[in-house]
Phi, psi and omega in degrees: 000137181247137178255144178280126182264163172301139183094353174094353179284177179235150177216139175300138182306319182296342182262358179291137183236154172305137182098338175297152174252125177246160179272135171244151185230134174285119184295339180272313184264344184066016176288131181263146180211132177284141175228154181269135178285126176274322186198148169245110179276138182223133170214149179256122182245136178277131179059031179289139181287141177231135175250132176242129178245135172255121186246136180231147172226136180239128174232155176236157175283177185298333179281342183078007183262337181250126183250135177245120179252125177242146186225141174223152176234139179228136180231134179192183179281150182299335182267004181284128182285146176215168183262125175243171180296339180255010179121186181286138175220155170284146184305323180290342179270344180292138184235157173308135184101336176294154178248135179237155181273131181226151176280128175272108183298338180280314185263340184079005179261168178261137182227157177274131173248148180262136175289116182268320183214148178225130177233141176233138181210168175207161177142149179071189178258118186239129174285139179237130185240151174211130178275132170249115185243165182279012179171181179071168181226349187225129179247168176250113178245120183052034179081005182250137180283117177236155183271151172283137179288000000 
């Protein structure tokens, strides 16, 4: 999973360090603001549940003849909060057909993507990460708006 950093770059979540600046987004106004990472908590859990969401957005040109399909994938723990079109939900509560807010890398705007598929699994030893930041409540992970725990 990659987190959006201040300045627009991306960094793998596992590589985020205290002192790094990540982007936080106001879920209502979509205003972006850099915040400083205080801590990246990491723990390895045996047989920890993981939820994977496949997100799709479909747009057409003005003629309606050309279709653009965009896809994003998000992986996290079932209890991780995220922003949906109907409010905050835990990732495990999100269902196919729900709409979530995602950053459109081309336009820089936020758009709704539809949850197309949801898979849940557990097994093995899995690292689990959480950013603790000095402000903000919402980060961009793999282009998807997720809440800070």
